[in-house]
DRENLUM-779129 format. One line per 4 residues: number of its first residue (from 1); for each residue y, z, x of N, C-alpha, C. Coordinates in pm, 1 decimal, padded with zeros to 6 digits. Layout:
# DRENLUM-779129
NUM> Y,Z,X,Y,Z,X,Y,Z,X  ...;
END
This chain:
# DRENLUM-779129
1> 05619.4,04742.0,-04770.9,05672.3,04698.3,-04643.3,05582.5,04751.3,-04530.9  05602.0,04694.3,-04409.7,05520.9,04740.2,-04298.5,05374.5,04714.0,-04323.4  05286.4,04787.3,-04257.3,05143.3,04766.5,-04269.1,05085.5,04824.1,-04397.4  05170.6,04878.3,-04485.0,05122.0,04926.1,-04614.1,05096.7,04809.0,-04708.5;
5> 05154.3,04691.9,-04672.2,05138.8,04575.1,-04756.3,04996.0,04523.6,-04747.9  04939.3,04487.6,-04861.9,04802.2,04437.5,-04864.5,04801.7,04291.7,-04821.6  04705.9,04255.2,-04734.0,04698.1,04118.9,-04684.5,04659.8,04022.8,-04795.9  04711.1,03901.6,-04788.2,04679.5,03798.4,-04886.6,04571.4,03705.7,-04836.9;
9> 04604.6,03576.8,-04825.6,04504.1,03477.6,-04788.7,04472.2,03477.8,-04640.0  04564.4,03523.0,-04557.4,04540.0,03522.2,-04413.1,04632.9,03621.7,-04344.6  04601.6,03654.0,-04221.1,04690.2,03738.3,-04142.1,04670.0,03708.5,-03994.3  04770.3,03742.9,-03917.1,04766.8,03720.3,-03773.1,04775.9,03855.0,-03703.1;
13> 04686.0,03876.3,-03608.1,04687.1,04001.6,-03532.1,04714.9,03971.2,-03385.1  04820.3,04033.0,-03334.6,04854.8,04024.1,-03193.2,04801.8,04149.6,-03127.7  04699.8,04133.0,-03044.4,04625.0,04246.9,-02993.0,04649.8,04269.7,-02844.3  04711.8,04383.8,-02813.0,04725.3,04432.2,-02675.4,04785.0,04330.2,-02578.9;
17> 04892.6,04264.1,-02620.7,04958.4,04168.5,-02532.3,05037.3,04243.6,-02424.6  05006.9,04213.3,-02299.4,05079.0,04270.7,-02185.4,05113.0,04158.5,-02088.0  05229.3,04169.5,-02025.7,05273.7,04068.5,-01929.4,05326.6,04138.8,-01805.6  05278.4,04093.9,-01689.2,05327.2,04144.9,-01561.8,05373.8,04029.0,-01475.4;
21> 05482.5,04050.0,-01403.2,05527.6,03955.0,-01302.7,05527.0,04030.0,-01170.8  05426.9,04000.6,-01089.4,05405.9,04081.0,-00969.1,05364.6,04221.0,-01010.7  05437.8,04320.1,-00963.9,05408.4,04458.1,-01003.1,05495.4,04504.4,-01120.7  05587.9,04418.7,-01161.7,05679.7,04456.6,-01269.6,05616.5,04431.1,-01406.2;
25> 05612.8,04535.1,-01489.2,05557.2,04524.0,-01623.6,05667.2,04481.4,-01719.5  05651.3,04360.1,-01775.3,05752.0,04305.2,-01866.2,05722.4,04346.8,-02009.8  05594.6,04344.8,-02046.8,05550.9,04388.2,-02179.7,05427.2,04475.2,-02165.3  05416.2,04575.6,-02250.6,05303.1,04667.9,-02240.2,05237.6,04690.6,-02376.8;
29> 05113.7,04648.8,-02388.9,05028.0,04679.1,-02505.0,05097.1,04655.7,-02639.2  05135.6,04531.8,-02663.1,05200.1,04496.4,-02789.1,05093.8,04466.5,-02894.5  05097.0,04541.4,-03003.6,05004.9,04521.8,-03115.7,05085.1,04503.2,-03243.8  05068.8,04386.5,-03306.4,05142.2,04356.5,-03429.3,05046.8,04293.7,-03530.2;
33> 05055.3,04338.9,-03653.3,04976.9,04282.8,-03762.6,05073.9,04212.3,-03856.9  05063.4,04080.0,-03863.7,05157.3,04001.1,-03944.1,05085.5,03947.6,-04067.9  05136.1,03983.9,-04182.9,05076.0,03940.4,-04308.1,05131.3,03804.9,-04350.7  05054.0,03732.7,-04429.4,05103.4,03607.1,-04483.8,05219.3,03635.8,-04579.3;
37> 05313.0,03542.5,-04585.0,05429.4,03559.4,-04670.9,05523.7,03667.5,-04624.4  05522.9,03694.9,-04492.2,05603.3,03804.8,-04439.3,05691.5,03756.4,-04324.9  05818.5,03797.3,-04327.1,05909.8,03769.7,-04216.7,05919.1,03893.8,-04129.0  05864.7,03880.7,-04008.5,05870.0,03988.4,-03910.3,05978.0,03954.9,-03808.7;
41> 06075.7,04043.7,-03793.4,06187.8,04016.3,-03703.3,06179.3,04107.0,-03580.8  06189.6,04044.4,-03463.6,06193.5,04117.8,-03337.3,06338.9,04141.0,-03299.1  06373.0,04265.8,-03274.8,06506.8,04298.1,-03227.0,06494.0,04378.8,-03098.2  06602.0,04384.2,-03025.5,06602.7,04458.4,-02900.3,06715.6,04408.7,-02814.0;
45> 06751.4,04487.1,-02715.0,06860.0,04448.0,-02626.3,06814.0,04338.8,-02531.5  06908.8,04276.1,-02462.3,06873.7,04173.5,-02365.2,06779.9,04231.6,-02259.6  06673.9,04156.7,-02227.5,06577.7,04203.4,-02129.6,06467.1,04288.7,-02187.8  06464.3,04303.5,-02321.3,06363.1,04388.4,-02385.8,06226.1,04321.3,-02390.5;
49> 06222.0,04188.8,-02369.4,06093.2,04119.4,-02367.4,06064.5,04035.9,-02490.5  06164.7,04009.7,-02572.7,06142.3,03937.7,-02699.2,06093.0,03794.5,-02675.5  06166.6,03718.6,-02595.5,06126.4,03580.5,-02569.1,05997.3,03576.1,-02488.7  05977.7,03671.6,-02399.8,05852.9,03679.4,-02323.5,05733.7,03696.2,-02416.4;
53> 05749.1,03780.0,-02518.5,05641.0,03799.6,-02615.1,05610.1,03669.9,-02688.4  05713.7,03598.2,-02729.0,05690.3,03470.4,-02797.6,05616.7,03372.6,-02708.0  05654.9,03366.9,-02581.2,05589.2,03275.8,-02486.9,05443.1,03314.2,-02465.7  05416.0,03443.3,-02467.7,05276.9,03488.9,-02454.2,05195.2,03448.9,-02576.2;
57> 05251.9,03466.1,-02694.6,05183.1,03426.9,-02817.8,05154.3,03277.5,-02817.6  05249.3,03199.0,-02766.6,05233.9,03053.6,-02760.7,05141.8,03009.2,-02647.3  05105.1,03102.6,-02559.8,05017.0,03068.4,-02447.7,05088.1,02998.4,-02334.4  05221.0,03016.3,-02326.2,05299.8,02946.3,-02224.7,05309.2,03022.9,-02092.8;
61> 05274.2,03150.9,-02094.5,05279.5,03231.0,-01971.8,05150.9,03313.8,-01960.2  05112.0,03349.7,-01836.3,04993.9,03434.6,-01818.2,05014.4,03570.8,-01884.3  04910.4,03621.0,-01948.2,04921.5,03749.9,-02015.9,04782.5,03806.4,-02042.6  04779.1,03933.7,-02071.2,04656.9,03997.3,-02118.8,04666.9,04012.3,-02270.0;
65> 04550.9,04025.2,-02335.0,04550.0,04038.4,-02479.5,04528.5,03904.4,-02547.0  04527.0,03906.2,-02679.1,04499.4,03781.6,-02751.0,04563.4,03783.0,-02889.8  04569.3,03662.5,-02948.2,04617.5,03645.2,-03084.3,04499.0,03602.9,-03170.5  04477.6,03675.1,-03278.2,04363.9,03647.8,-03366.9,04415.9,03609.8,-03505.2;
69> 04366.2,03499.0,-03556.6,04403.5,03455.4,-03691.3,04284.2,03476.6,-03783.9  04305.4,03550.4,-03892.0,04197.9,03582.6,-03985.5,04220.3,03514.0,-04119.3  04122.5,03437.2,-04160.5,04124.1,03378.1,-04294.3,04056.4,03477.7,-04387.0  04135.5,03547.1,-04466.9,04081.8,03653.7,-04550.6,03997.9,03599.1,-04666.2;
73> 04027.7,03475.6,-04705.2,03953.3,03415.0,-04815.3,03808.2,03390.2,-04775.7  03790.9,03339.6,-04650.3,03655.6,03312.5,-04601.3,03603.4,03426.0,-04515.0  03689.3,03526.4,-04490.7,03652.4,03645.0,-04414.3,03600.4,03610.7,-04274.6  03675.3,03523.5,-04203.2,03635.8,03489.6,-04067.4,03757.1,03447.7,-03984.1;
77> 03738.0,03452.5,-03851.9,03842.1,03410.8,-03759.0,03848.3,03258.7,-03752.3  03968.1,03206.8,-03734.2,03986.8,03062.7,-03718.5,04089.3,03037.9,-03608.4  04089.4,02914.8,-03557.3,04193.9,02877.6,-03461.6,04327.6,02877.7,-03533.3  04425.4,02935.4,-03469.7,04556.4,02946.2,-03533.3,04640.5,02821.6,-03507.8;
81> 04715.3,02780.2,-03607.5,04808.6,02668.5,-03594.8,04949.7,02727.6,-03596.2  05022.7,02706.9,-03486.2,05154.2,02769.0,-03470.0,05264.2,02663.0,-03468.9  05370.6,02687.4,-03546.2,05491.4,02607.2,-03539.7,05596.6,02684.3,-03462.7  05683.1,02611.8,-03389.6,05777.1,02680.1,-03301.2,05913.1,02611.9,-03302.4;
85> 06018.4,02690.8,-03322.1,06155.5,02641.6,-03309.2,06220.7,02721.5,-03197.1  06257.1,02655.1,-03085.3,06315.9,02726.0,-02971.4,06460.4,02764.3,-02995.6  06513.1,02844.7,-02905.3,06652.4,02888.3,-02914.7,06746.3,02769.1,-02901.9  06712.2,02678.7,-02814.1,06794.3,02558.8,-02794.9,06711.9,02452.1,-02724.1;
89> 06753.0,02326.9,-02739.5,06692.7,02218.3,-02663.8,06805.5,02136.8,-02602.3  06776.0,02080.5,-02485.8,06878.1,02003.6,-02415.1,06883.8,01861.7,-02469.3  06993.0,01829.2,-02533.2,07010.9,01695.9,-02590.1,07145.3,01641.2,-02544.4  07143.1,01520.4,-02490.8,07268.1,01457.2,-02448.0,07345.0,01407.3,-02569.5;
93> 07473.5,01427.3,-02567.4,07558.8,01382.1,-02676.4,07548.0,01230.4,-02690.3  07534.4,01185.5,-02814.1,07527.7,01042.9,-02848.5,07400.4,00973.0,-02798.2  07295.7,01050.0,-02766.9,07171.1,00983.6,-02731.0,07123.4,00901.1,-02851.2  07067.1,00781.6,-02828.7,07037.8,00689.1,-02937.9,06915.0,00724.0,-03022.4;
97> 06831.8,00815.8,-02975.4,06711.2,00851.4,-03050.6,06749.1,00907.4,-03188.0  06688.7,00853.9,-03291.9,06718.9,00900.8,-03427.7,06627.3,01015.3,-03467.1  06662.7,01081.0,-03576.8,06577.5,01185.9,-03631.6,06439.8,01128.9,-03665.0  06436.2,01010.5,-03724.4,06307.1,00946.9,-03752.7,06225.0,00932.5,-03625.6;
101> 06286.4,00879.4,-03518.5,06214.2,00858.6,-03392.4,06154.0,00988.7,-03340.8  06234.6,01096.7,-03342.4,06187.9,01223.9,-03288.2,06072.2,01280.7,-03369.1  06089.3,01284.8,-03500.7,05983.5,01343.1,-03584.2,05857.9,01256.6,-03578.9  05874.0,01123.7,-03582.5,05757.9,01033.4,-03577.4,05679.7,01050.6,-03448.0;
105> 05749.9,01078.6,-03338.5,05681.1,01096.2,-03209.0,05591.8,01219.1,-03209.1  05623.7,01316.5,-03295.2,05542.4,01437.4,-03304.5,05423.0,01420.7,-03398.4  05438.9,01343.2,-03503.1,05335.0,01341.1,-03607.2,05246.7,01216.5,-03605.3  05277.4,01119.0,-03519.2,05192.1,00999.7,-03510.9,05160.0,00970.2,-03365.7;
109> 05062.3,00884.0,-03344.4,05024.1,00842.2,-03210.2,05087.2,00708.0,-03173.0  05163.3,00651.0,-03265.8,05221.9,00519.4,-03241.8,05353.2,00531.4,-03164.1  05376.2,00440.4,-03067.1,05505.7,00440.2,-02996.8,05619.7,00417.9,-03095.3  05725.3,00497.7,-03084.7,05833.4,00487.9,-03182.3,05920.2,00364.1,-03161.0;
113> 05897.6,00291.6,-03050.4,05976.0,00169.9,-03026.8,05929.8,00056.5,-03118.1  05811.1,00073.5,-03179.9,05761.7,-00028.4,-03271.3,05838.6,-00023.2,-03403.3  05814.1,-00120.9,-03487.3,05876.8,-00127.4,-03618.7,05842.6,-00003.3,-03700.3  05939.0,00045.3,-03777.0,05915.8,00164.8,-03857.5,05800.4,00143.2,-03954.4;
117> 05714.1,00245.0,-03963.0,05601.8,00244.7,-04056.2,05651.4,00304.1,-04188.2  05637.9,00230.2,-04297.3,05690.0,00275.2,-04427.4,05626.9,00406.6,-04472.2  05494.1,00421.1,-04450.2,05425.8,00543.7,-04491.3,05475.5,00663.3,-04409.4  05491.4,00641.0,-04279.0,05540.4,00747.7,-04191.8,05684.0,00783.6,-04229.6;
121> 05764.9,00682.3,-04256.9,05904.7,00703.4,-04295.6,05912.9,00789.8,-04421.6  05830.4,00756.6,-04520.5,05829.7,00832.2,-04646.2,05784.1,00976.0,-04623.5  05682.9,00991.7,-04538.4,05631.9,01125.3,-04507.9,05739.2,01210.5,-04439.5  05810.0,01150.9,-04344.0,05915.4,01223.4,-04273.2,06030.2,01257.2,-04367.7;
125> 06065.9,01162.7,-04451.1,06174.5,01184.4,-04546.1,06143.2,01300.4,-04640.0  06018.1,01306.8,-04687.0,05977.5,01416.0,-04776.0,05980.8,01550.4,-04704.0  05938.4,01550.6,-04576.6,05940.0,01675.2,-04500.3,06082.9,01722.0,-04473.7  06170.3,01629.6,-04438.5,06310.3,01664.9,-04417.1,06374.9,01715.9,-04545.8;
129> 06330.6,01662.0,-04658.1,06385.6,01700.2,-04787.7,06363.8,01848.4,-04816.4  06255.1,01904.8,-04763.9,06227.0,02047.3,-04782.9,06338.8,02133.9,-04725.6  06412.1,02078.6,-04629.2,06515.7,02154.9,-04560.9,06655.0,02095.4,-04584.0  06666.0,02012.8,-04686.1,06793.9,01951.9,-04718.1,06845.9,01861.7,-04608.2;
133> 06754.2,01797.3,-04536.4,06794.5,01717.5,-04420.6,06752.8,01570.8,-04432.0  06713.3,01526.8,-04551.2,06664.7,01389.4,-04566.3,06771.8,01285.3,-04534.6  06897.6,01320.6,-04556.1,07006.3,01225.7,-04528.8,07028.2,01203.2,-04379.2  06963.7,01283.2,-04295.6,06981.0,01274.5,-04150.3,06880.7,01181.2,-04083.8;
137> 06788.0,01124.4,-04158.6,06674.4,01053.3,-04100.3,06714.3,00939.4,-04007.2  06826.1,00872.9,-04034.5,06869.7,00761.3,-03949.7,06977.5,00802.5,-03849.4  07014.1,00929.1,-03851.0,07121.7,00977.1,-03764.2,07070.7,01000.9,-03622.0  07154.2,00974.2,-03522.6,07116.7,00999.2,-03383.8,07108.9,01149.3,-03358.5;
141> 07007.5,01191.3,-03282.9,06987.5,01333.6,-03253.8,07110.8,01393.2,-03186.2  07171.4,01318.5,-03095.1,07286.6,01369.5,-03021.7,07410.4,01390.0,-03105.8  07412.0,01332.1,-03226.4,07528.0,01345.3,-03314.2,07511.7,01455.7,-03418.9  07399.4,01526.4,-03415.3,07375.1,01631.4,-03513.5,07454.5,01756.9,-03479.1;
145> 07500.0,01827.2,-03580.9,07559.4,01958.9,-03559.1,07448.0,02058.0,-03528.6  07486.5,02179.8,-03486.7,07385.4,02280.9,-03456.9,07298.1,02312.0,-03576.8  07359.6,02325.5,-03694.9,07284.3,02355.9,-03816.7,07192.9,02241.8,-03856.9  07241.9,02117.4,-03843.3,07159.2,02000.6,-03877.3,07038.7,01991.0,-03785.4;
149> 07060.3,02013.0,-03655.9,06950.5,02006.0,-03559.8,06845.2,02110.7,-03590.9  06886.5,02232.0,-03625.6,06789.3,02337.0,-03655.1,06707.0,02304.1,-03779.2  06768.0,02240.8,-03879.3,06691.7,02200.3,-03997.3,06589.0,02094.0,-03962.3  06625.9,02002.8,-03873.5,06531.7,01899.7,-03828.3,06418.3,01962.7,-03748.5;
153> 06451.9,02056.3,-03661.0,06348.1,02122.9,-03581.0,06253.6,02203.8,-03670.0  06307.1,02262.2,-03775.9,06221.5,02331.9,-03872.1,06125.1,02234.9,-03939.3  06173.5,02116.2,-03972.3,06088.2,02015.1,-04034.1,05975.0,01975.0,-03940.2  06006.8,01961.2,-03810.9,05904.6,01927.2,-03711.2,05803.3,02040.7,-03696.9;
157> 05854.3,02164.3,-03687.3,05767.6,02280.3,-03664.5,05673.5,02308.0,-03780.4  05708.0,02258.9,-03899.0,05624.8,02284.7,-04017.6,05548.2,02159.9,-04061.4  05528.3,02065.5,-03968.6,05447.2,01946.4,-03995.2,05331.0,01942.4,-03897.5  05207.2,01970.2,-03938.7,05171.6,02020.1,-04071.8,05212.1,02167.1,-04087.7;
161> 05194.6,02219.7,-04208.4,05231.4,02358.9,-04234.9,05151.0,02451.0,-04143.3  05217.6,02533.8,-04062.4,05145.5,02621.2,-03969.2,05097.9,02750.5,-04035.3  05006.3,02818.9,-03967.6,04967.1,02952.5,-04010.8,05073.1,03054.6,-03970.9  05137.1,03028.6,-03856.1,05238.9,03118.7,-03802.7,05356.6,03034.7,-03753.9;
165> 05476.3,03069.7,-03798.4,05597.7,03001.7,-03755.3,05676.9,03096.9,-03666.7  05712.3,03050.3,-03546.1,05785.3,03132.2,-03449.2,05924.4,03074.1,-03430.4  06025.6,03158.6,-03446.8,06165.1,03116.6,-03437.7,06236.1,03203.9,-03334.9  06277.0,03144.8,-03224.1,06338.8,03220.9,-03115.0,06490.4,03207.3,-03121.2;
169> 06556.8,03305.8,-03179.7,06702.3,03304.2,-03195.6,06751.2,03165.2,-03238.8  06701.7,03116.4,-03350.3,06725.5,02977.4,-03388.3,06865.9,02946.6,-03438.3  06950.1,03046.2,-03452.6,07083.4,03021.3,-03509.5,07194.5,03028.4,-03405.7  07158.5,03032.4,-03277.4,07263.5,03033.7,-03175.0,07337.8,02900.1,-03180.0;
173> 07469.5,02906.5,-03178.3,07548.8,02783.9,-03183.1,07577.5,02733.2,-03323.0  07534.5,02808.1,-03426.3,07559.5,02769.1,-03565.4,07668.6,02858.8,-03623.2  07755.4,02800.3,-03707.7,07862.7,02881.1,-03765.7,07807.4,02980.2,-03868.5  07892.8,03069.8,-03916.4,07850.4,03180.4,-04003.8,07780.6,03130.9,-04130.1;
177> 07838.8,03029.8,-04195.5,07777.3,02977.0,-04317.8,07642.7,02912.9,-04288.2  07634.2,02844.3,-04174.2,07508.8,02780.4,-04135.2,07399.6,02881.5,-04107.1  07439.0,02995.1,-04048.3,07341.4,03101.2,-04019.9,07282.7,03156.1,-04148.9  07369.2,03183.1,-04246.5,07323.1,03234.0,-04375.9,07231.0,03132.3,-04443.5;
181> 07267.6,03004.2,-04437.5,07185.4,02898.1,-04496.4,07048.4,02892.3,-04430.0  07048.1,02911.0,-04297.2,06920.9,02905.9,-04224.0,06828.4,03019.0,-04268.7  06882.7,03139.1,-04278.7,06802.0,03252.9,-04322.7,06752.4,03232.4,-04466.1  06835.8,03174.3,-04549.9,06793.8,03144.7,-04687.0,06677.6,03045.9,-04687.4;
185> 06685.2,02945.7,-04600.2,06578.4,02846.0,-04590.8,06448.7,02910.0,-04543.3  06458.4,02993.7,-04441.8,06339.2,03062.6,-04390.5,06279.0,03151.1,-04498.9  06362.3,03219.1,-04572.7,06314.5,03305.5,-04680.8,06241.5,03224.4,-04787.9  06294.7,03104.5,-04816.1,06233.2,03018.7,-04918.0,06096.3,02966.7,-04873.9;
189> 06087.0,02914.6,-04751.8,05958.3,02857.6,-04708.6,05854.1,02967.1,-04687.5  05900.9,03086.9,-04650.6,05808.0,03199.8,-04638.6,05737.8,03224.1,-04771.6  05814.1,03222.5,-04879.4,05758.9,03249.1,-05011.9,05679.0,03131.1,-05066.0  05735.1,03010.1,-05052.6,05670.1,02891.9,-05110.2,05536.7,02860.3,-05045.0;
193> 05527.6,02882.6,-04913.3,05406.2,02845.9,-04840.5,05325.4,02966.6,-04795.7  05363.6,03086.5,-04840.3,05292.6,03209.1,-04804.2,05276.5,03217.1,-04652.3  05383.3,03184.9,-04582.1,05378.8,03166.6,-04437.4,05411.5,03294.6,-04361.5  05341.0,03317.0,-04251.9,05373.0,03426.2,-04160.7,05479.1,03377.4,-04063.5;
197> 05586.1,03454.2,-04048.2,05696.6,03411.0,-03962.3,05738.3,03525.2,-03869.7  05754.5,03491.6,-03740.6,05814.9,03583.5,-03644.1,05948.4,03524.6,-03603.2  06053.3,03603.8,-03612.2,06187.2,03556.4,-03579.1,06254.6,03656.1,-03486.2  06315.2,03605.3,-03380.0,06397.1,03688.1,-03291.7,06542.0,03672.3,-03334.2;
201> 06611.8,03782.7,-03352.0,06751.3,03774.0,-03395.9,06833.3,03890.0,-03342.0  06962.7,03860.1,-03315.8,07058.4,03963.8,-03279.9,07152.3,03993.9,-03396.6  07136.4,03919.6,-03506.0,07223.4,03940.0,-03621.8,07165.2,04051.0,-03709.5  07205.3,04173.3,-03680.8,07143.8,04289.3,-03745.5,07172.7,04296.1,-03894.8;
205> 07286.2,04241.3,-03938.2,07318.6,04242.0,-04081.2,07225.0,04150.2,-04158.9  07199.1,04030.8,-04107.1,07109.7,03938.3,-04177.2,06963.8,03982.5,-04165.5  06929.9,04045.3,-04054.7,06795.4,04104.7,-04042.8,06777.3,04207.4,-04153.6  06879.9,04289.1,-04173.1,06876.8,04392.8,-04277.3,06856.1,04332.3,-04415.0;
209> 06911.6,04213.3,-04436.9,06905.4,04148.4,-04567.6,06772.3,04077.8,-04593.1  06712.3,04018.3,-04487.8,06599.9,03928.0,-04510.3,06464.3,03974.8,-04455.7  06461.6,04064.4,-04359.4,06335.0,04099.9,-04294.2,06242.7,04180.3,-04385.3  06114.8,04149.3,-04380.2,06013.5,04231.7,-04445.9,05970.4,04345.3,-04353.4;
213> 05966.0,04312.6,-04224.3,05928.9,04413.3,-04124.9,06013.2,04391.2,-04000.4  06054.0,04500.1,-03937.4,06133.8,04493.7,-03815.3,06057.6,04561.8,-03703.3  06059.4,04497.4,-03586.5,05997.7,04556.0,-03468.0,06104.2,04569.9,-03360.4  06130.0,04692.1,-03319.5,06225.1,04720.0,-03212.4,06148.0,04721.6,-03081.2;
217> 06183.6,04626.9,-02995.4,06110.3,04607.4,-02871.2,06193.6,04654.3,-02752.9  06128.5,04723.3,-02660.5,06189.6,04758.9,-02533.0,06077.3,04765.1,-02430.1  06022.7,04646.5,-02401.2,05905.8,04627.3,-02315.2,05777.1,04676.4,-02380.7  05792.3,04758.4,-02482.8,05682.9,04797.4,-02570.0,05743.2,04819.7,-02709.0;
221> 05659.4,04836.7,-02807.6,05713.0,04861.6,-02940.8,05756.4,05007.9,-02948.5  05887.9,05028.2,-02965.7,05938.5,05165.9,-02972.0,05958.2,05211.7,-03115.7  05969.2,05116.8,-03209.6,05976.0,05151.2,-03351.3,05939.4,05029.4,-03433.7  05864.8,05051.9,-03541.1,05818.6,04942.5,-03626.7,05815.0,04990.3,-03770.9;
225> 05850.4,04902.4,-03863.1,05844.0,04938.9,-04004.0,05941.4,04858.3,-04086.8  05977.5,04910.2,-04201.9,06075.5,04844.2,-04287.4,06213.0,04850.0,-04220.3  06306.3,04772.0,-04271.7,06443.5,04776.1,-04220.8,06496.7,04919.0,-04225.0  06476.7,04986.6,-04337.2,06528.5,05122.5,-04353.6,06468.3,05217.7,-04249.9;
229> 06337.3,05204.8,-04228.8,06269.3,05294.0,-04134.6,06319.7,05273.6,-03992.1  06336.8,05148.2,-03952.9,06378.0,05119.6,-03815.1,06526.1,05150.1,-03794.6  06610.7,05106.0,-03887.1,06754.7,05122.4,-03869.3,06798.7,05268.2,-03875.5  06722.9,05352.0,-03941.7,06759.1,05493.8,-03951.6,06697.0,05577.7,-03839.8;
233> 06622.6,05514.0,-03751.5,06550.8,05588.3,-03648.0,06640.2,05621.5,-03528.5  06603.6,05723.8,-03456.1,06679.0,05760.6,-03335.3,06662.4,05653.9,-03228.0  06545.8,05586.8,-03226.0,06522.4,05480.5,-03127.9,06622.7,05366.6,-03147.7  06648.8,05333.1,-03274.3,06745.3,05227.1,-03304.4,06887.3,05271.5,-03268.5;
237> 06925.3,05391.9,-03309.3,07061.7,05439.3,-03285.6,07091.4,05450.9,-03136.5  06990.1,05485.8,-03058.6,07008.0,05495.4,-02913.9,07048.3,05361.5,-02853.9  06995.6,05254.1,-02910.8,07018.8,05120.2,-02855.1,07132.2,05044.5,-02922.5  07155.5,05070.0,-03051.8,07252.9,04991.0,-03124.8,07362.5,05073.1,-03193.4;
241> 07347.6,05203.3,-03198.6,07442.1,05284.8,-03272.5,07419.2,05269.4,-03422.6  07520.2,05295.8,-03500.7,07508.6,05285.2,-03646.4,07539.1,05143.2,-03692.2  07462.5,05094.8,-03792.9,07487.1,04961.3,-03851.4,07516.8,04976.3,-03998.3;
END
């Protein structure tokens, strides 16, 4: 666990990420080494900078520092391909856009108002199948439950398979069984695709069950390591008490 794990085919290094808004320091010198096939979970209280860090990694906000992707097989740096599932997206109830329309708009250059492309349809169906969502392909986006929508968003975020998958509190609005199913799905794709995953979560019990590495954030990294190392630390108890 932690950085004792030997890197496999690739790894992602987040080097000295800092974010300031005016004179206020939101994040300070964040350094994280993420191995392939590893689920790294960010925890922390509200305002600790978790979502800000994700936005910096995605290049959505001004920041110092950089993200480096290393292909260990070829022993060189490469451009990183990132998949992203946000905490929530604004969707009007009963909007007519189907799951096929949404996914096709991301993976093809063709206007989705045209006749369905059989090859594209088959490709989308196979991708949805990875997440048990193939039956949703003709369903309207606005009619999806929270759990169904998250499975569809996972299918989009992993087309094509990314080097790094970022999940920002992806289970908000999902019932207890759906949350467990989501974590099981993330655990499966992590192993099957040797994927590096960063996930923000407030569900400390499921983090305890599924995380390979935990990072406790409070504008900087205050504790990092295995679940046992972080949860037993004084830094964790100060913020969360006993779990």
